ZADO-325989 format. One line per 3 residues: for each residue y, z, x of N, C-alpha, C, CB. Coordinates in nm, 4 decimals, decimal comma. Each point is the difference from the previous one (the first is absolute). Glycine has a CB too. Layout:
ZADO-325989
Y/Z/X/Y/Z/X/Y/Z/X/Y/Z/X ~ ...;
END
This chain:
ZADO-325989
-0,3038/7,0462/0,5416/0,1154/-0,0864/-0,0028/0,0717/0,0150/-0,1322/-0,1117/-0,1599/0,1560 ~ 0,2395/0,1380/-0,1551/0,0785/0,0149/-0,1205/-0,0031/-0,1239/-0,0862/0,1439/0,1577/0,1208 ~ -0,0597/-0,1575/-0,2228/0,0048/-0,1135/-0,0907/0,1216/-0,0865/0,0276/-0,1206/0,1339/-0,1719;
0,1719/-0,1317/0,2957/0,1157/-0,0822/0,0290/-0,0404/-0,1469/-0,0008/0,1028/0,1859/0,1362 ~ -0,0079/-0,2757/-0,1697/-0,0333/-0,1410/-0,0137/-0,0154/-0,0736/0,1319/0,1190/0,0065/-0,2127 ~ -0,1145/0,0611/0,3246/-0,0156/-0,0670/0,1283/-0,1406/-0,0568/0,0114/0,1698/0,1535/0,1050;
-0,1795/-0,2712/-0,0470/-0,1290/-0,0661/0,0158/-0,0834/0,0663/0,1081/0,1029/-0,2132/-0,0758 ~ -0,2260/0,1715/0,0902/-0,0898/0,0615/0,0979/0,0428/-0,0256/0,1433/-0,1829/-0,0252/-0,1632 ~ 0,2561/-0,0831/0,1877/0,0448/-0,0282/0,1361/0,1205/0,0837/0,0398/-0,0874/-0,2301/-0,0255;
0,1513/0,2937/-0,0715/0,1186/0,0804/0,0287/-0,0341/0,1424/0,0387/0,1256/-0,1411/-0,1578 ~ -0,2511/0,1808/0,1447/-0,0388/0,1372/0,0283/-0,0897/0,0041/0,1219/0,0194/0,0588/-0,2424 ~ 0,0050/0,0370/0,3295/-0,0834/0,0146/0,1184/-0,1356/0,0541/-0,0393/0,2023/0,0377/0,1425;
-0,3074/-0,0839/-0,0735/-0,1339/0,0494/-0,0246/-0,0707/-0,0659/-0,1170/0,0759/0,2107/0,0946 ~ -0,0118/-0,3087/-0,1595/-0,0634/-0,0686/-0,1127/-0,1105/-0,0902/0,0542/0,2153/0,0074/-0,1367 ~ -0,3330/-0,0066/0,0746/-0,1115/-0,0801/0,0505/0,0262/-0,1495/-0,0148/-0,1545/0,1867/-0,0580;
0,0770/-0,2662/0,1310/0,0109/-0,1444/-0,0078/-0,0594/-0,0537/-0,1281/-0,0076/-0,0101/0,2463 ~ 0,0090/-0,1223/-0,2584/-0,0461/-0,0648/-0,1219/-0,1494/0,0193/-0,0225/0,1819/-0,1666/0,0271 ~ -0,2623/0,1636/0,0792/-0,1447/0,0187/-0,0144/-0,0292/0,1421/-0,0487/-0,0439/-0,1697/0,1835;
0,1087/0,2684/-0,1252/-0,0197/0,1388/-0,0438/0,0472/0,0191/-0,1438/0,0278/0,0780/0,2371 ~ 0,0847/-0,1419/-0,2716/0,0500/0,0104/-0,1373/-0,0965/-0,0656/-0,0982/0,2355/0,0011/0,0865 ~ -0,2979/-0,1129/-0,0465/-0,0955/-0,0681/-0,0874/-0,1269/0,0829/-0,0173/0,0922/-0,2214/0,0735;
-0,1418/0,2786/0,0363/-0,1220/0,0794/-0,0089/0,0215/0,1278/-0,0800/-0,0719/-0,0938/0,2191 ~ 0,1888/0,1559/-0,2027/0,0277/0,1259/-0,0694/0,0651/-0,0198/-0,1362/0,0231/0,1064/0,2212 ~ 0,0331/-0,2242/-0,2479/0,0662/-0,0253/-0,1274/0,1313/0,0742/-0,0126/-0,2217/-0,0360/-0,1010;
0,3074/0,0238/0,2029/0,1258/0,0753/0,0027/0,1110/-0,0720/-0,0753/-0,0677/0,0969/0,2190 ~ 0,1411/-0,0217/-0,2972/0,1151/-0,0511/-0,0736/0,1087/-0,0414/0,0994/-0,0548/0,1480/-0,1996 ~ 0,1208/-0,2641/0,1780/0,1040/-0,0414/0,0937/0,1257/0,0875/-0,0048/-0,0879/-0,2299/-0,0228;
0,1093/0,3014/-0,0871/0,1196/0,0824/-0,0106/-0,0225/0,1411/0,0545/0,0678/-0,1339/-0,1991 ~ -0,1716/0,2018/0,1515/-0,0156/0,1415/0,0355/-0,1160/0,0274/0,0955/0,0968/0,0535/-0,2201 ~ -0,1872/-0,1502/0,2382/-0,1122/0,0192/0,0917/-0,1174/0,0753/-0,0589/0,1639/-0,0039/0,1789;
-0,1624/0,0289/-0,3101/-0,1130/0,0670/-0,0645/-0,1162/-0,0979/-0,0133/0,1568/0,1541/-0,1260 ~ -0,2774/-0,1013/0,1196/-0,1196/-0,0836/-0,0099/-0,0255/-0,0412/-0,1443/-0,0965/0,1150/0,2004 ~ 0,1911/-0,1890/-0,2594/-0,0091/-0,0353/-0,1412/0,0157/-0,1492/-0,0248/0,0883/0,2240/-0,0531;
-0,1009/-0,3083/0,1546/0,0223/-0,1436/-0,0171/-0,1139/-0,0668/-0,0778/0,1297/0,0000/0,2141 ~ -0,2523/0,0486/-0,1978/-0,1160/-0,0626/-0,0637/-0,0643/0,0938/-0,1015/-0,0386/-0,1354/0,2070 ~ 0,0038/0,0778/-0,3237/-0,0712/0,0753/-0,1032/-0,1507/-0,0173/0,0156/0,1952/-0,0277/-0,1559;
-0,2373/-0,0827/0,2154/-0,1414/-0,0307/0,0264/-0,0063/-0,0580/0,1416/-0,0541/-0,0439/-0,2498 ~ -0,0643/0,0172/0,3026/-0,0079/-0,0473/0,1381/0,0910/-0,1190/0,0334/-0,2314/0,0817/-0,0035 ~ 0,2474/-0,1766/-0,0890/0,0866/-0,1143/0,0285/0,0984/-0,0291/-0,1135/-0,1828/-0,0937/0,1402;
0,2058/0,1895/-0,2290/0,0916/-0,0179/-0,1123/0,1200/0,0928/0,0159/-0,1921/-0,0660/-0,1504 ~ 0,3095/0,0084/0,1406/0,1223/0,0791/0,0134/0,0190/0,0916/-0,1203/0,1027/-0,1834/0,1364 ~ -0,0408/0,2964/-0,1114/0,0363/0,0923/-0,1080/0,1230/-0,0548/-0,0722/-0,0956/0,1990/0,1277;
0,1171/-0,1548/-0,2478/0,1162/-0,0445/-0,0767/0,1292/0,0552/0,0598/-0,1422/-0,0121/-0,2065 ~ 0,1390/0,1388/0,2459/0,1174/0,0618/0,0627/-0,0449/0,1127/0,0911/0,1442/-0,0600/-0,1979 ~ -0,0558/0,0971/0,2879/-0,0295/0,1089/0,0937/0,0119/0,1333/-0,0741/0,0848/-0,1374/0,1979;
-0,1851/0,2229/-0,1820/0,0042/0,1319/-0,0625/0,0992/0,0917/0,0697/-0,2373/-0,0285/-0,0689 ~ 0,2651/0,0019/0,1959/0,0892/0,0864/0,0763/0,1475/-0,0235/-0,0286/-0,1727/0,0051/0,1738 ~ 0,2154/-0,1334/-0,1740/0,1433/-0,0277/-0,0137/0,0342/-0,0848/-0,1219/0,0158/0,0159/0,2453;
-0,1173/-0,0669/-0,3174/0,0258/-0,0784/-0,1197/0,0317/-0,1460/0,0254/0,0792/0,2064/-0,0998 ~ -0,1009/-0,2571/0,2199/0,0268/-0,1395/0,0320/-0,0895/-0,0905/-0,0839/0,0679/0,0638/0,2343 ~ -0,0094/-0,1646/-0,2994/-0,0755/-0,0937/-0,0823/-0,0662/-0,1029/0,0921/0,1589/0,0330/-0,1977;
-0,2845/-0,0101/0,2321/-0,0714/-0,0848/0,0961/-0,0329/-0,1353/-0,0623/-0,0963/0,2046/0,1105 ~ 0,0645/-0,2082/-0,2378/-0,0353/-0,1268/-0,0636/0,1179/-0,0965/-0,0056/-0,1701/0,1214/-0,1344 ~ 0,2916/-0,0709/0,1316/0,1165/-0,0875/0,0040/0,0144/-0,0647/0,1376/0,1126/0,1429/-0,1733;
-0,1598/-0,0764/0,2766/0,0064/-0,0550/0,1350/-0,1142/-0,0974/0,0270/0,1116/0,2095/0,0754 ~ -0,2227/-0,1966/-0,1475/-0,1198/-0,0778/0,0284/0,0115/-0,1443/-0,0467/-0,1308/0,2088/-0,0179 ~ 0,1937/-0,2338/-0,0934/0,0289/-0,1330/-0,0538/-0,1240/-0,0860/-0,0230/0,2167/0,0141/0,1154;
-0,3206/0,0424/-0,1721/-0,1135/-0,0777/-0,0447/-0,1035/-0,0354/0,1052/0,1519/-0,0861/-0,1639 ~ -0,1495/0,1448/0,2775/-0,1028/-0,0231/0,1007/-0,0022/-0,1409/0,0548/-0,1303/0,1726/-0,1113 ~ 0,2425/-0,2189/0,1574/0,0084/-0,1350/0,0541/-0,0952/-0,0202/0,1169/0,2372/-0,0099/-0,0736;
-0,3032/-0,1004/0,0730/-0,0855/-0,0463/0,1096/-0,1193/0,0904/0,0305/0,2012/-0,1045/0,0925 ~ -0,2391/0,1915/-0,1845/-0,1164/0,0851/0,0238/-0,1261/-0,0861/0,0100/0,1112/0,1917/-0,1230 ~ -0,1198/-0,2955/0,0426/-0,1139/-0,0906/0,0067/-0,0073/-0,0733/0,1324/0,0136/-0,0261/-0,2450;
0,1009/-0,0131/0,2981/0,0040/-0,0683/0,1292/-0,0468/0,0940/0,1104/0,1892/-0,1458/-0,0801 ~ -0,1443/0,2692/0,0757/-0,0429/0,0991/0,1002/-0,1505/0,0199/-0,0071/0,2233/0,1151/-0,0140 ~ -0,2772/-0,1048/-0,1071/-0,1437/0,0196/-0,0171/-0,0788/-0,1216/0,0484/0,0464/0,1500/-0,1950;
0,0030/-0,2705/0,1670/-0,0708/-0,1205/0,0444/0,0037/-0,0142/0,1525/0,0575/-0,1105/-0,2181 ~ 0,0549/0,1403/0,2791/0,0080/-0,0057/0,1465/-0,0932/0,1026/0,0639/0,2379/-0,0788/-0,0168 ~ -0,2418/0,1962/-0,0409/-0,0911/0,1036/0,0493/-0,1455/-0,0427/-0,0185/0,1713/0,1762/-0,0539;
-0,2030/-0,2394/-0,0581/-0,1358/-0,0497/-0,0232/-0,0365/-0,1071/0,1023/0,0233/0,0510/-0,2450 ~ 0,0697/-0,1381/0,2769/-0,0247/-0,1030/0,1004/-0,0308/0,0618/0,1361/0,1513/-0,1552/-0,1254 ~ -0,0738/0,2538/0,1648/-0,0232/0,0678/0,1274/-0,1357/0,0689/0,0012/0,2466/0,0330/0,0261;
-0,2802/0,0351/-0,1357/-0,1288/0,0695/-0,0079/-0,1179/-0,0975/0,0005/0,1128/0,1839/-0,1262 ~ -0,0986/-0,2966/0,0578/-0,1078/-0,0996/-0,0015/-0,0211/-0,0578/0,1396/0,0528/-0,0553/-0,2399 ~ 0,0564/0,0198/0,3081/-0,0119/-0,0528/0,1358/-0,0594/0,1038/0,0948/0,1960/-0,1495/-0,0435;
-0,1570/0,2748/0,0287/-0,0548/0,1066/0,0848/-0,1487/0,0192/-0,0275/0,2245/0,1132/0,0044 ~ -0,2630/-0,1155/-0,1315/-0,1424/0,0189/-0,0311/-0,0831/-0,1170/0,0495/0,0629/0,1349/-0,2002 ~ -0,0092/-0,2559/0,1925/-0,0726/-0,1157/0,0526/-0,0146/0,0081/0,1514/0,0858/-0,1378/-0,1902;
0,0185/0,1843/0,2571/-0,0073/0,0163/0,1449/-0,1005/0,1056/0,0407/0,2360/-0,0704/0,0145 ~ -0,2364/0,1826/-0,0849/-0,0959/0,1065/0,0301/-0,1418/-0,0479/-0,0293/0,1737/0,1754/-0,0526 ~ -0,1911/-0,2488/-0,0563/-0,1327/-0,0506/-0,0335/-0,0494/-0,0986/0,1060/0,0514/0,0317/-0,2440;
0,0359/-0,1154/0,2910/-0,0386/-0,0970/0,1032/-0,0310/0,0689/0,1325/0,1420/-0,1724/-0,1126 ~ -0,0660/0,2754/0,1441/-0,0135/0,0674/0,1288/-0,1178/0,0970/0,0034/0,2454/-0,0230/0,0293 ~ -0,2600/0,1067/-0,1335/-0,1022/0,1056/0,0003/-0,1245/-0,0315/-0,0824/0,1845/0,1578/0,0319;
-0,1728/-0,2441/-0,1320/-0,1106/-0,0308/-0,0907/-0,0618/0,1250/-0,0643/-0,0452/-0,2012/0,1393 ~ 0,1278/0,2841/-0,2049/-0,0563/0,1205/-0,0621/-0,0793/-0,0363/-0,1247/0,1909/0,1365/0,0892 ~ -0,2826/-0,0488/-0,1312/-0,0703/-0,0250/-0,1272/0,0976/0,0093/-0,1168/-0,2142/0,0917/0,0973;
0,1756/-0,1512/-0,2076/0,0890/-0,0073/-0,1164/0,0397/0,1380/-0,0506/-0,1064/-0,2159/-0,0615 ~ 0,0137/0,3096/0,0575/0,0309/0,1340/-0,0490/0,1033/0,0689/0,0899/-0,2315/0,0156/-0,0982 ~ 0,2251/-0,0404/0,2298/0,0977/0,0606/0,0911/0,1390/-0,0600/-0,0210/-0,1831/0,0410/0,1673;
0,1853/-0,1714/-0,1951/0,1291/-0,0646/-0,0285/0,0628/0,0595/-0,1249/-0,0802/-0,2120/0,1079 ~ 0,0007/0,2300/-0,2140/0,0529/0,0606/-0,1229/0,0461/0,1431/0,0241/-0,1520/-0,1457/-0,1347 ~ 0,0725/0,2200/0,2099/0,0363/0,1391/0,0297/0,1301/0,0097/0,0779/-0,2413/0,0580/0,0001;
0,2659/-0,1517/0,0892/0,1217/0,0035/0,0815/0,1191/-0,0630/-0,0719/-0,1429/-0,0086/0,2043 ~ 0,1265/-0,1155/-0,2538/0,1143/-0,0745/-0,0530/0,0447/0,0467/-0,1376/-0,0781/-0,1922/0,1315 ~ -0,0074/0,2573/-0,2085/0,0431/0,0524/-0,1303/0,1115/0,1026/0,0133/-0,2292/-0,0403/-0,0861;
0,2055/0,1504/0,1586/0,1071/0,0992/0,0166/0,1200/-0,0525/0,0789/-0,1747/0,1747/-0,0100 ~ 0,1501/-0,2615/0,1077/0,1114/-0,0568/0,0777/0,0904/-0,0832/-0,0913/-0,1438/-0,0042/0,2090 ~ 0,0832/-0,0731/-0,2980/0,0785/-0,0824/-0,0922/0,0815/0,0861/-0,0962/-0,1734/-0,1797/0,0172;
0,1090/0,2778/-0,0774/0,0709/0,0873/-0,0944/0,1140/0,0748/0,0701/-0,2123/0,0260/-0,1347 ~ 0,1839/0,0308/0,2500/0,1025/0,0722/0,0751/0,1136/-0,0893/0,0448/-0,1748/0,1557/0,0748 ~ 0,1425/-0,2755/-0,0304/0,1032/-0,0936/0,0457/0,0904/-0,0439/-0,1143/-0,1547/-0,0784/0,1793;
0,0960/0,0505/-0,2944/0,0803/-0,0432/-0,1144/0,0907/0,1133/-0,0474/-0,1816/-0,1608/-0,0679 ~ 0,1281/0,2803/0,0584/0,0831/0,1133/-0,0429/0,1122/0,0249/0,0995/-0,1977/0,1022/-0,1158 ~ 0,1660/-0,1000/0,2468/0,1044/0,0217/0,0993/0,1013/-0,1140/-0,0018/-0,1626/0,1282/0,1413;
0,1155/-0,2527/-0,1513/0,0920/-0,1139/-0,0020/0,0950/0,0052/-0,1181/-0,1724/-0,1349/0,1150 ~ 0,1204/0,1676/-0,2330/0,0856/0,0089/-0,1187/0,0971/0,1172/0,0106/-0,1826/-0,1030/-0,1372 ~ 0,1339/0,2169/0,1859/0,0903/0,1152/0,0170/0,1108/-0,0322/0,1001/-0,1898/0,1569/-0,0533;
0,1535/-0,2197/0,1632/0,0996/-0,0346/0,1017/0,1023/-0,0980/-0,0560/-0,1704/0,0384/0,1802 ~ 0,1227/-0,1439/-0,2473/0,0908/-0,0996/-0,0553/0,0924/0,0604/-0,1057/-0,1716/-0,1757/0,0459 ~ 0,1144/0,2533/-0,1374/0,0825/0,0586/-0,1058/0,1000/0,1008/0,0558/-0,1885/-0,0335/-0,1603;
0,1463/0,1122/0,2594/0,0934/0,0936/0,0628/0,1118/-0,0753/0,0693/-0,1846/0,1660/0,0308 ~ 0,1493/-0,2717/0,0419/0,1008/-0,0798/0,0687/0,0990/-0,0593/-0,1003/-0,1656/-0,0525/0,1823 ~ 0,1149/0,0012/-0,2930/0,0862/-0,0609/-0,1008/0,0910/0,1038/-0,0656/-0,1755/-0,1739/-0,0407;
0,1221/0,2899/0,0042/0,0802/0,1043/-0,0648/0,1071/0,0521/0,0970/-0,1980/0,0647/-0,1455 ~ 0,1604/-0,0410/0,2703/0,0978/0,0477/0,0986/0,1095/-0,1034/0,0218/-0,1787/0,1360/0,1118 ~ 0,1407/-0,2638/-0,1055/0,1000/-0,1062/0,0180/0,0963/-0,0045/-0,1181/-0,1650/-0,1322/0,1353;
0,1107/0,1372/-0,2574/0,0851/-0,0034/-0,1185/0,0887/0,1249/-0,0076/-0,1747/-0,1368/-0,1193 ~ 0,1224/0,2517/0,1588/0,0784/0,1223/-0,0030/0,1170/-0,0100/0,0970/-0,2048/0,1313/-0,0631 ~ 0,1779/-0,1794/0,1844/0,1076/-0,0143/0,0992/0,1006/-0,1040/-0,0418/-0,1575/0,0678/0,1775;
0,1112/-0,1766/-0,2425/0,0898/-0,1040/-0,0452/0,0926/0,0504/-0,1103/-0,1718/-0,1701/0,0618 ~ 0,1177/0,2498/-0,1536/0,0817/0,0537/-0,1095/0,0944/0,1099/0,0486/-0,1843/-0,0553/-0,1599 ~ 0,1479/0,1221/0,2695/0,0851/0,1066/0,0529/0,1260/-0,0569/0,0661/-0,2044/0,1422/0,0347;
0,1963/-0,2679/0,0083/0,1155/-0,0598/0,0693/0,1070/-0,0453/-0,0913/-0,1495/-0,0688/0,1732;
END
């Protein structure tokens, strides 16, 4: 993809928000440069030079997203424990990676959604 300022919705074949979050796609050029770490945004896109931190605006509501996700995971683990009664070691083996993966995916999805929204808003 080129470096034109058209948003991701203006180009045919552009992936959805979930694919963009998982791959870390830049909203301007579609390069995989949105994240510098699993859940930390990069300062700018290496492909087109887009200032991603200016679009992020301090990570609004990241704590709320994490707390809501924790609530869902706690309720799910309590339900599974009540239904299956697994041993404690099996619960740790299952819920540890599920929790880490869910938090990383939730933060990536939220941050991607926020950056894409801010990018489209500034483009208008």
